[in-house]
KEZA-495057 format. One line per field, with one value per residue (C-alpha): residue number from 1; x, y, z; residue in one letter. Coordinates in Angstrom, 2 decimals, padded with zeros to 5 digits, always signed. Layout:
i [NUM / ...]
c1 [X / ...]
c2 [Y / ...]
c3 [Z / ...]
aa [A / ...]
***
This chain:
i [1 / 2 / 3 / 4 / 5 / 6 / 7 / 8 / 9 / 10 / 11 / 12 / 13 / 14 / 15 / 16 / 17 / 18 / 19 / 20 / 21 / 22 / 23 / 24 / 25 / 26 / 27 / 28 / 29 / 30 / 31 / 32 / 33 / 34 / 35 / 36 / 37 / 38 / 39 / 40 / 41 / 42 / 43 / 44 / 45 / 46 / 47 / 48 / 49 / 50 / 51 / 52 / 53 / 54 / 55 / 56 / 57 / 58 / 59 / 60 / 61 / 62 / 63 / 64 / 65 / 66 / 67 / 68 / 69 / 70 / 71 / 72 / 73 / 74 / 75 / 76 / 77 / 78 / 79 / 80 / 81 / 82 / 83 / 84 / 85 / 86 / 87 / 88 / 89 / 90 / 91 / 92 / 93 / 94 / 95 / 96 / 97 / 98 / 99 / 100 / 101 / 102 / 103 / 104 / 105 / 106 / 107 / 108 / 109 / 110 / 111 / 112 / 113 / 114 / 115 / 116 / 117 / 118 / 119 / 120 / 121 / 122 / 123 / 124 / 125 / 126 / 127 / 128 / 129 / 130 / 131 / 132 / 133 / 134 / 135 / 136 / 137 / 138 / 139 / 140 / 141 / 142 / 143 / 144 / 145 / 146 / 147 / 148 / 149 / 150 / 151 / 152 / 153 / 154 / 155 / 156 / 157 / 158 / 159 / 160 / 161 / 162 / 163 / 164 / 165 / 166 / 167 / 168 / 169 / 170 / 171 / 172 / 173 / 174 / 175 / 176 / 177 / 178 / 179 / 180 / 181 / 182 / 183 / 184 / 185 / 186 / 187 / 188 / 189 / 190 / 191 / 192 / 193 / 194 / 195 / 196 / 197 / 198 / 199 / 200 / 201 / 202 / 203 / 204 / 205 / 206 / 207 / 208 / 209 / 210 / 211 / 212 / 213 / 214 / 215 / 216 / 217 / 218 / 219 / 220 / 221 / 222 / 223 / 224 / 225 / 226 / 227 / 228 / 229 / 230 / 231 / 232 / 233 / 234 / 235 / 236 / 237 / 238 / 239 / 240 / 241 / 242 / 243 / 244 / 245 / 246 / 247 / 248 / 249 / 250 / 251 / 252 / 253 / 254 / 255 / 256 / 257 / 258 / 259 / 260 / 261 / 262 / 263 / 264 / 265 / 266 / 267 / 268 / 269 / 270 / 271 / 272 / 273 / 274 / 275 / 276 / 277 / 278 / 279 / 280 / 281 / 282 / 283 / 284 / 285 / 286 / 287 / 288 / 289 / 290 / 291 / 292 / 293 / 294 / 295 / 296 / 297 / 298 / 299 / 300 / 301 / 302 / 303 / 304 / 305 / 306 / 307 / 308 / 309 / 310 / 311 / 312 / 313 / 314 / 315 / 316 / 317 / 318 / 319 / 320 / 321 / 322 / 323 / 324 / 325 / 326 / 327 / 328 / 329 / 330 / 331 / 332 / 333 / 334 / 335 / 336 / 337 / 338 / 339 / 340 / 341 / 342 / 343 / 344 / 345 / 346 / 347 / 348 / 349 / 350 / 351 / 352 / 353 / 354 / 355 / 356 / 357 / 358 / 359 / 360 / 361 / 362 / 363 / 364 / 365 / 366 / 367 / 368 / 369 / 370 / 371 / 372 / 373 / 374 / 375 / 376 / 377 / 378 / 379 / 380 / 381 / 382 / 383 / 384 / 385 / 386 / 387 / 388 / 389 / 390 / 391 / 392 / 393 / 394 / 395 / 396 / 397 / 398 / 399 / 400 / 401 / 402 / 403 / 404 / 405 / 406 / 407 / 408 / 409 / 410 / 411 / 412 / 413 / 414 / 415 / 416 / 417 / 418 / 419 / 420 / 421 / 422 / 423 / 424 / 425 / 426 / 427 / 428 / 429 / 430 / 431 / 432 / 433 / 434 / 435 / 436 / 437 / 438 / 439 / 440 / 441 / 442 / 443 / 444 / 445 / 446 / 447 / 448 / 449 / 450 / 451 / 452 / 453 / 454 / 455 / 456 / 457 / 458 / 459 / 460 / 461 / 462 / 463 / 464 / 465]
c1 [+077.16 / +080.40 / +081.15 / +082.85 / +083.35 / +086.81 / +090.12 / +092.74 / +093.48 / +095.95 / +097.64 / +099.50 / +101.90 / +102.07 / +103.78 / +100.63 / +097.97 / +097.61 / +095.08 / +093.62 / +091.18 / +089.65 / +090.13 / +087.00 / +087.01 / +086.46 / +089.67 / +088.09 / +089.10 / +086.27 / +085.77 / +088.70 / +089.64 / +092.05 / +093.53 / +096.05 / +099.55 / +101.21 / +102.52 / +106.09 / +107.96 / +110.64 / +113.62 / +116.98 / +116.65 / +115.44 / +112.03 / +110.66 / +107.39 / +106.14 / +106.77 / +104.38 / +101.66 / +102.24 / +102.05 / +098.82 / +097.21 / +098.14 / +096.60 / +093.39 / +093.05 / +093.75 / +091.28 / +088.55 / +089.03 / +089.12 / +085.75 / +084.19 / +085.20 / +085.03 / +087.98 / +091.56 / +092.74 / +096.16 / +097.60 / +099.59 / +101.69 / +103.31 / +105.41 / +107.09 / +110.72 / +113.78 / +111.87 / +113.37 / +113.96 / +115.86 / +113.88 / +114.47 / +114.15 / +112.87 / +110.21 / +109.48 / +109.65 / +111.38 / +114.80 / +114.60 / +111.63 / +110.50 / +113.05 / +111.40 / +112.73 / +112.66 / +115.22 / +118.48 / +120.76 / +123.00 / +124.06 / +127.31 / +128.39 / +127.34 / +129.60 / +132.65 / +132.54 / +131.71 / +134.51 / +132.37 / +129.45 / +130.45 / +130.84 / +127.42 / +125.81 / +127.34 / +126.10 / +122.71 / +121.61 / +121.09 / +122.80 / +124.56 / +122.16 / +121.54 / +117.90 / +118.50 / +118.71 / +122.50 / +123.88 / +121.31 / +121.98 / +125.73 / +125.44 / +123.34 / +125.82 / +128.73 / +127.05 / +126.11 / +129.11 / +127.61 / +124.49 / +126.35 / +127.30 / +123.67 / +122.67 / +125.46 / +124.38 / +120.75 / +119.63 / +118.31 / +117.05 / +117.06 / +114.92 / +112.67 / +109.00 / +107.90 / +110.46 / +109.24 / +105.58 / +106.19 / +108.36 / +105.57 / +102.78 / +104.63 / +105.40 / +109.11 / +109.33 / +110.34 / +112.99 / +112.95 / +112.41 / +111.75 / +114.13 / +112.45 / +112.79 / +116.34 / +117.30 / +116.61 / +118.96 / +122.28 / +123.41 / +122.09 / +123.75 / +120.81 / +122.63 / +123.13 / +120.03 / +121.88 / +123.50 / +126.85 / +129.88 / +131.65 / +128.79 / +128.34 / +132.04 / +131.83 / +129.04 / +130.54 / +127.38 / +127.86 / +126.21 / +125.14 / +122.65 / +120.58 / +117.30 / +116.89 / +116.04 / +112.99 / +111.21 / +108.44 / +105.81 / +104.95 / +105.91 / +103.25 / +103.89 / +101.12 / +100.26 / +098.82 / +095.48 / +094.91 / +095.93 / +098.68 / +101.24 / +101.85 / +103.41 / +105.46 / +106.95 / +107.83 / +104.89 / +106.23 / +106.74 / +103.12 / +101.85 / +103.89 / +102.77 / +099.11 / +099.33 / +101.72 / +101.41 / +104.23 / +107.68 / +106.25 / +104.18 / +105.17 / +103.65 / +103.65 / +102.79 / +102.30 / +101.86 / +103.99 / +106.86 / +106.67 / +108.15 / +108.13 / +108.90 / +108.92 / +110.06 / +113.53 / +113.82 / +116.40 / +119.87 / +118.79 / +120.77 / +119.61 / +120.06 / +122.74 / +121.50 / +118.24 / +117.65 / +117.55 / +114.80 / +114.36 / +110.57 / +110.03 / +111.47 / +109.21 / +109.63 / +111.67 / +114.26 / +113.24 / +113.46 / +111.92 / +113.74 / +112.68 / +114.15 / +112.95 / +113.08 / +112.00 / +110.55 / +111.27 / +108.63 / +106.32 / +103.32 / +105.20 / +105.85 / +102.14 / +100.86 / +100.44 / +098.39 / +094.72 / +095.58 / +091.97 / +091.37 / +094.15 / +093.22 / +095.03 / +094.44 / +096.42 / +099.61 / +102.23 / +100.95 / +104.45 / +108.09 / +109.27 / +110.65 / +110.60 / +111.82 / +109.36 / +111.27 / +111.88 / +114.46 / +116.38 / +116.13 / +115.58 / +116.75 / +118.48 / +120.05 / +120.34 / +121.10 / +120.32 / +121.39 / +118.14 / +115.00 / +112.09 / +113.76 / +112.51 / +114.33 / +113.54 / +111.83 / +108.12 / +107.24 / +104.97 / +102.95 / +099.63 / +099.20 / +097.53 / +100.29 / +103.01 / +101.02 / +100.81 / +104.61 / +105.01 / +102.51 / +104.35 / +107.61 / +106.07 / +104.56 / +107.84 / +109.94 / +107.56 / +107.50 / +111.29 / +111.64 / +109.03 / +110.82 / +114.11 / +112.44 / +110.69 / +113.96 / +115.60 / +112.74 / +109.36 / +106.45 / +102.93 / +101.03 / +101.51 / +099.33 / +098.78 / +098.32 / +098.66 / +096.65 / +098.04 / +097.29 / +093.59 / +094.14 / +092.84 / +095.44 / +098.27 / +096.59 / +096.05 / +099.42 / +101.36 / +099.25 / +099.98 / +103.74 / +104.25 / +103.19 / +102.65 / +099.00 / +098.16 / +095.66 / +094.02 / +092.79 / +089.45 / +091.21 / +093.14 / +094.61 / +097.31 / +099.62 / +096.78 / +095.72 / +099.22 / +099.77 / +096.49 / +097.28 / +100.70 / +099.08 / +097.07 / +100.04 / +098.33 / +095.69 / +093.00 / +093.38 / +090.88 / +089.35 / +091.09 / +089.08 / +091.14 / +090.17 / +092.43 / +093.31 / +091.84 / +093.41 / +090.47 / +092.18 / +095.70 / +097.61 / +100.40 / +101.83 / +102.42 / +104.26 / +106.35 / +107.17 / +108.20 / +110.69 / +112.08 / +112.11 / +114.35 / +116.88 / +116.83 / +117.00 / +119.95 / +121.83 / +121.14 / +122.47 / +125.59 / +126.33 / +126.56 / +128.76]
c2 [+038.86 / +038.09 / +034.38 / +032.66 / +029.34 / +030.08 / +028.73 / +030.78 / +033.34 / +032.82 / +035.51 / +034.79 / +037.51 / +036.70 / +038.38 / +039.14 / +038.89 / +039.13 / +036.75 / +036.11 / +033.45 / +032.03 / +028.45 / +027.00 / +024.38 / +021.60 / +022.55 / +024.31 / +027.68 / +030.22 / +033.93 / +034.27 / +037.86 / +038.85 / +042.01 / +042.60 / +043.12 / +046.39 / +046.32 / +045.09 / +047.45 / +045.91 / +047.80 / +046.40 / +043.29 / +045.18 / +044.20 / +046.67 / +047.66 / +050.06 / +048.50 / +050.79 / +050.15 / +046.42 / +046.87 / +048.86 / +046.38 / +043.46 / +045.27 / +045.92 / +042.27 / +041.12 / +043.61 / +042.53 / +038.98 / +039.97 / +041.67 / +038.23 / +036.94 / +038.22 / +036.24 / +037.35 / +034.46 / +032.95 / +034.09 / +032.00 / +033.99 / +032.76 / +034.94 / +035.07 / +034.25 / +036.44 / +039.72 / +042.32 / +045.99 / +048.43 / +050.81 / +053.58 / +052.38 / +055.62 / +056.40 / +052.93 / +054.35 / +052.36 / +053.45 / +051.11 / +049.79 / +046.24 / +044.34 / +041.25 / +037.72 / +037.98 / +040.80 / +040.08 / +042.88 / +040.36 / +038.77 / +040.73 / +039.91 / +036.30 / +035.92 / +036.99 / +034.25 / +031.07 / +029.38 / +029.79 / +027.77 / +024.57 / +026.30 / +027.90 / +024.60 / +022.83 / +025.43 / +026.25 / +023.34 / +025.92 / +026.77 / +030.09 / +032.28 / +036.05 / +035.75 / +035.21 / +037.90 / +037.83 / +038.69 / +041.46 / +043.03 / +042.70 / +044.69 / +047.39 / +047.81 / +047.88 / +050.59 / +052.62 / +052.41 / +054.67 / +052.52 / +049.71 / +051.98 / +053.06 / +049.39 / +048.51 / +051.35 / +050.13 / +053.47 / +051.42 / +047.83 / +045.25 / +042.19 / +040.08 / +040.97 / +038.99 / +040.78 / +044.21 / +043.43 / +041.73 / +044.67 / +047.11 / +045.01 / +044.57 / +048.33 / +047.69 / +045.20 / +042.21 / +042.33 / +038.73 / +036.14 / +032.41 / +029.59 / +028.71 / +032.28 / +032.70 / +029.45 / +031.05 / +034.02 / +032.19 / +033.46 / +030.78 / +027.46 / +025.05 / +022.43 / +024.75 / +026.91 / +030.16 / +032.92 / +031.77 / +033.96 / +032.44 / +033.18 / +036.71 / +037.37 / +035.89 / +038.31 / +041.24 / +041.51 / +042.24 / +039.50 / +042.07 / +043.74 / +040.58 / +039.90 / +037.29 / +033.80 / +032.35 / +028.99 / +028.78 / +027.85 / +028.67 / +032.34 / +033.86 / +037.44 / +039.93 / +042.21 / +045.71 / +044.56 / +042.06 / +038.92 / +036.64 / +035.59 / +031.90 / +030.74 / +032.33 / +030.40 / +030.69 / +030.22 / +027.00 / +025.53 / +026.29 / +024.73 / +021.56 / +021.24 / +021.44 / +019.15 / +016.30 / +013.73 / +011.30 / +011.03 / +009.16 / +012.15 / +015.31 / +018.73 / +020.62 / +024.29 / +026.35 / +030.05 / +033.12 / +030.66 / +026.92 / +024.34 / +020.59 / +019.53 / +016.46 / +015.77 / +014.37 / +011.40 / +011.56 / +010.91 / +010.82 / +012.72 / +015.40 / +015.01 / +017.11 / +020.60 / +020.34 / +022.54 / +021.33 / +023.33 / +023.79 / +023.55 / +024.66 / +024.53 / +023.89 / +025.53 / +022.55 / +023.12 / +020.14 / +020.82 / +019.21 / +019.34 / +018.81 / +018.56 / +021.05 / +021.70 / +025.10 / +026.74 / +030.47 / +033.13 / +030.86 / +033.12 / +035.95 / +033.68 / +032.93 / +036.43 / +037.62 / +034.57 / +033.53 / +030.53 / +029.89 / +028.88 / +026.26 / +022.71 / +019.42 / +018.50 / +021.58 / +020.19 / +018.23 / +019.69 / +020.27 / +019.33 / +022.61 / +022.44 / +025.20 / +026.52 / +028.79 / +030.46 / +034.16 / +034.69 / +031.51 / +027.87 / +027.11 / +024.10 / +021.84 / +023.69 / +027.39 / +028.57 / +032.20 / +032.36 / +031.21 / +032.64 / +031.87 / +029.80 / +027.86 / +025.20 / +027.12 / +030.40 / +030.64 / +033.87 / +031.92 / +030.39 / +031.70 / +032.99 / +029.74 / +027.63 / +029.58 / +029.35 / +025.58 / +025.35 / +027.29 / +025.05 / +021.99 / +023.33 / +023.70 / +020.20 / +018.67 / +020.42 / +019.26 / +015.71 / +015.60 / +016.68 / +014.14 / +011.46 / +012.16 / +012.34 / +009.04 / +007.42 / +008.47 / +007.14 / +005.96 / +008.41 / +007.13 / +010.33 / +013.95 / +016.93 / +020.02 / +023.52 / +027.15 / +029.29 / +027.81 / +024.28 / +025.05 / +024.76 / +021.33 / +021.44 / +021.46 / +018.92 / +016.47 / +017.14 / +016.39 / +013.28 / +012.01 / +012.48 / +010.64 / +007.27 / +008.67 / +009.32 / +013.04 / +014.54 / +017.94 / +018.78 / +020.52 / +022.98 / +025.16 / +027.64 / +025.31 / +028.06 / +029.61 / +026.18 / +025.30 / +028.63 / +028.23 / +024.67 / +025.71 / +028.54 / +026.00 / +023.61 / +021.22 / +020.36 / +020.97 / +019.33 / +019.57 / +016.42 / +016.48 / +015.50 / +014.97 / +014.75 / +012.26 / +013.55 / +010.92 / +010.90 / +011.66 / +010.48 / +009.21 / +011.68 / +009.46 / +012.34 / +014.38 / +011.56 / +010.94 / +014.64 / +014.65 / +011.86 / +013.81 / +017.06 / +015.40 / +014.49 / +018.06 / +019.58 / +017.45 / +018.31 / +022.02 / +021.81 / +019.91 / +022.40 / +025.28 / +023.87]
c3 [+159.14 / +160.99 / +161.27 / +164.21 / +162.45 / +161.13 / +162.35 / +160.49 / +157.79 / +154.96 / +152.86 / +149.61 / +148.42 / +144.72 / +141.80 / +139.83 / +142.55 / +146.32 / +147.87 / +151.30 / +152.49 / +155.66 / +156.77 / +158.32 / +161.06 / +158.53 / +156.72 / +153.73 / +152.34 / +152.19 / +151.57 / +149.19 / +148.34 / +145.60 / +144.11 / +141.38 / +142.68 / +141.63 / +138.08 / +137.74 / +135.42 / +133.26 / +131.80 / +130.70 / +132.82 / +135.92 / +137.29 / +139.83 / +141.46 / +144.15 / +147.58 / +149.48 / +146.92 / +147.47 / +151.25 / +151.02 / +148.63 / +150.90 / +153.87 / +151.92 / +150.94 / +154.48 / +155.98 / +153.54 / +154.73 / +158.43 / +158.09 / +157.64 / +161.06 / +164.61 / +165.92 / +166.35 / +164.22 / +163.55 / +160.25 / +157.78 / +155.33 / +152.14 / +149.90 / +146.53 / +147.07 / +146.36 / +145.86 / +148.21 / +148.99 / +151.19 / +153.43 / +155.95 / +159.53 / +161.01 / +158.38 / +157.02 / +153.50 / +150.76 / +149.53 / +146.55 / +144.63 / +145.34 / +143.24 / +141.78 / +141.89 / +138.07 / +138.14 / +136.33 / +137.55 / +139.30 / +136.00 / +135.64 / +139.18 / +138.69 / +135.66 / +137.69 / +140.36 / +138.49 / +140.46 / +143.59 / +142.23 / +144.02 / +147.39 / +146.99 / +146.05 / +149.05 / +151.51 / +150.01 / +147.80 / +145.03 / +141.78 / +141.28 / +139.29 / +139.22 / +140.27 / +143.97 / +146.66 / +147.22 / +143.76 / +143.27 / +146.67 / +146.09 / +142.84 / +144.52 / +147.38 / +144.94 / +142.86 / +145.97 / +148.34 / +151.04 / +151.38 / +153.12 / +156.02 / +156.46 / +156.65 / +159.07 / +161.36 / +161.06 / +159.66 / +156.77 / +156.66 / +153.87 / +153.46 / +151.32 / +150.90 / +153.95 / +156.13 / +154.98 / +155.68 / +159.03 / +160.16 / +159.25 / +160.74 / +164.05 / +164.18 / +163.73 / +166.62 / +164.49 / +161.77 / +160.63 / +157.95 / +158.14 / +157.31 / +153.99 / +152.68 / +154.03 / +152.32 / +148.91 / +149.35 / +148.65 / +152.07 / +154.44 / +155.22 / +154.98 / +157.03 / +160.02 / +159.33 / +159.87 / +157.84 / +156.47 / +157.16 / +154.15 / +151.77 / +153.07 / +152.54 / +149.04 / +148.11 / +150.06 / +152.16 / +155.90 / +157.90 / +160.52 / +158.16 / +157.62 / +159.49 / +162.19 / +160.91 / +162.66 / +162.29 / +159.70 / +162.30 / +165.90 / +165.46 / +167.72 / +166.53 / +167.33 / +164.42 / +164.66 / +163.14 / +165.97 / +164.08 / +165.32 / +162.72 / +163.38 / +160.11 / +157.33 / +154.41 / +150.75 / +148.40 / +146.91 / +150.37 / +151.26 / +148.03 / +148.55 / +152.16 / +151.13 / +148.13 / +148.81 / +151.57 / +150.82 / +149.31 / +146.33 / +145.20 / +143.35 / +142.74 / +139.45 / +139.90 / +136.74 / +137.50 / +136.79 / +136.77 / +137.06 / +139.37 / +139.85 / +143.41 / +145.63 / +149.18 / +149.77 / +152.05 / +154.82 / +153.41 / +149.76 / +147.16 / +144.79 / +141.03 / +139.35 / +138.61 / +140.52 / +143.53 / +147.11 / +148.78 / +152.52 / +152.65 / +156.23 / +159.73 / +162.70 / +166.11 / +167.39 / +164.66 / +162.54 / +158.80 / +155.72 / +152.37 / +148.77 / +145.28 / +142.70 / +138.97 / +137.66 / +134.55 / +134.32 / +133.50 / +131.50 / +132.06 / +130.32 / +127.34 / +127.00 / +127.85 / +124.22 / +123.24 / +123.66 / +125.80 / +126.82 / +123.20 / +123.29 / +122.33 / +122.76 / +119.13 / +118.02 / +119.55 / +117.60 / +114.32 / +112.92 / +113.41 / +115.00 / +118.55 / +121.14 / +124.49 / +126.34 / +129.17 / +128.35 / +131.09 / +130.31 / +131.28 / +134.95 / +136.98 / +136.25 / +133.29 / +134.16 / +130.65 / +129.85 / +126.21 / +124.60 / +126.17 / +123.86 / +121.18 / +118.15 / +116.16 / +112.95 / +111.95 / +112.83 / +111.05 / +108.70 / +111.55 / +112.84 / +116.39 / +117.43 / +115.89 / +117.71 / +120.94 / +120.51 / +120.28 / +123.52 / +125.30 / +123.99 / +125.40 / +128.88 / +128.71 / +127.56 / +130.23 / +132.97 / +131.58 / +131.43 / +135.07 / +136.20 / +134.21 / +136.00 / +139.41 / +138.72 / +137.64 / +140.92 / +143.05 / +141.68 / +141.78 / +142.34 / +141.53 / +140.51 / +141.48 / +139.36 / +140.76 / +139.70 / +137.29 / +134.07 / +135.25 / +134.74 / +130.98 / +129.87 / +127.10 / +129.64 / +131.91 / +129.08 / +127.48 / +130.67 / +131.29 / +127.79 / +128.03 / +131.32 / +132.66 / +136.17 / +137.14 / +137.06 / +139.52 / +139.52 / +143.06 / +143.56 / +145.87 / +143.42 / +145.94 / +147.22 / +148.57 / +150.58 / +151.80 / +152.95 / +154.69 / +156.57 / +157.62 / +158.89 / +160.86 / +162.86 / +163.08 / +160.67 / +163.27 / +160.65 / +157.25 / +154.46 / +153.01 / +149.65 / +146.61 / +143.49 / +139.86 / +138.16 / +134.70 / +132.42 / +128.98 / +126.73 / +123.57 / +123.21 / +121.05 / +119.79 / +117.82 / +120.98 / +122.75 / +119.63 / +119.36 / +123.02 / +122.32 / +119.36 / +121.39 / +123.98 / +121.28 / +119.91 / +123.37 / +124.48 / +121.28 / +121.87 / +125.43 / +124.34 / +121.54 / +124.03 / +126.75]
aa [M / I / S / T / S / H / A / A / I / A / L / D / L / G / T / T / S / I / K / A / A / L / L / D / K / Q / G / N / L / T / N / T / H / S / R / H / A / P / T / V / N / R / L / N / G / C / Y / E / S / D / A / L / D / Y / L / N / T / A / E / Q / V / L / N / E / C / C / E / Q / T / G / N / H / L / P / L / G / L / C / S / Q / R / S / S / F / L / I / W / D / K / S / S / G / K / P / I / T / P / L / I / S / W / Q / D / N / R / G / A / H / W / H / S / N / I / Q / N / A / A / Q / I / I / Q / Q / H / T / G / L / Q / L / T / P / Y / Y / F / A / P / K / L / S / V / I / L / H / D / N / P / D / W / Q / E / K / L / I / R / S / N / W / L / V / G / T / L / D / T / F / L / I / W / H / W / T / K / G / Q / H / Y / C / T / D / A / S / M / A / A / R / T / L / L / M / D / I / H / Q / Q / K / W / S / T / D / L / C / Q / L / F / N / I / P / I / A / I / L / P / E / I / L / P / S / T / G / L / N / L / T / L / K / N / G / L / T / L / Q / A / S / V / G / D / Q / S / A / A / L / F / A / S / V / N / S / H / S / E / A / L / V / N / L / G / T / G / G / F / V / I / R / Y / L / T / S / G / S / D / T / I / N / G / Y / L / Q / T / L / V / Y / Q / D / K / T / G / H / T / Q / S / A / I / E / G / T / L / N / S / I / A / A / A / L / A / P / Y / P / I / K / D / S / R / L / E / D / L / A / A / N / H / I / F / C / L / A / E / P / S / G / L / G / A / P / Y / F / R / T / Q / W / G / I / H / F / S / E / P / V / I / H / L / S / T / H / Q / T / M / A / L / L / L / E / A / I / I / F / R / V / A / R / I / L / E / E / F / H / H / Q / S / P / L / T / R / V / Y / L / S / G / G / L / S / E / L / P / C / L / Q / Q / G / I / A / Q / C / T / S / I / P / I / Y / Y / P / H / Q / K / E / S / S / L / Q / G / A / A / Q / L / A / V / N / N / K / I / R / Y / Q / R / E / D / N / K / T / I / I / K / S / R / N / G / K / L / L / M / K / Y / L / L / W / K / V / W / F / D / A / L / L / N / S / N / R]
***
């Protein structure tokens, strides 16, 4: 039976799954539909998937959700950031695969312009790393000199995943992205909220080939399926918007990657190495910014292990320390030389013992970021979200290594929730119910190991400067 009690639809374009849900008029998500995203193939640092397969799967998920309502509802879209492709304007067919945010092909280019890191940070609030849109596109255009001319003549188009889908769903009428997605390309000046001529010249990317930057909300774009796209943001922006209500709160999202994020107050400074994120821009031009620490590809580190069998009591069982980011340390360090790294050989350890070390590394990295955020400006509570945050072992471990109260919201789909709320201009908010993470038993050994891990970690960083 078709329902008329819904206010909006939300669509989350994830790396491993694509999800859609309805927002009812009480602010609750209902009728959630999910499908696996196309497989990301990895070879020599390149991470690629089939863009048309992704488009078709997203349409299937969205259509399944639309079948539950008779209204032409506003749509809120949130997308993985920095994944992009080039496609043919006349046919709509991809020229390149969908190149994942995890892709590392920009590393060689990145190593050649280290002297530009300060300029990039001043304009974008970000660190110079190969994972963003600009260095990867720069390498592609360098390796394929004739492609740039096709883009300049608009025979071909280039854009992040949101741009590709919006262009298709508006039948080529809108070639655009929103400010939060543009801010993660290394090509937008976050202070002026427009593409930077200086940055485009630095990366040898013609500014004319880039899509129009729109606000994150109030879009009012009619899609071919009858929906109206009202909001489009990066997935982390949507999750933060749904989860955090004040500048004294932070969000920890543990999914394919991990991030710890809190809003920046007006005029406050970021901490060295951490990212300044443009969360969203409303239709009046007002922007909201945040500070962010990141953990790279933690789901890939844990993928070979039976993490559902993890237990808090298995942690801190030995004196071995670990890093658990296969593609290198994220913010605020941005070191690629380690990947998954142990302080000593672990060949003698069981699968469960090695898994415990990886979980410890995630807990300790999160705790360290929260500690530095709290030192800058006191935090009163922290929310957990993302698939990995469902593990009691991680919930309890983080709670035991920080003095800040940890909460696990009943609503787990924070990105979907935020996208839906933005679609209705936040006129409908759900009545949040949180489970505070009560420490079941104080594991003094884990806290002590965290203190020792920090000493080891700092020495490791200092030895590789």
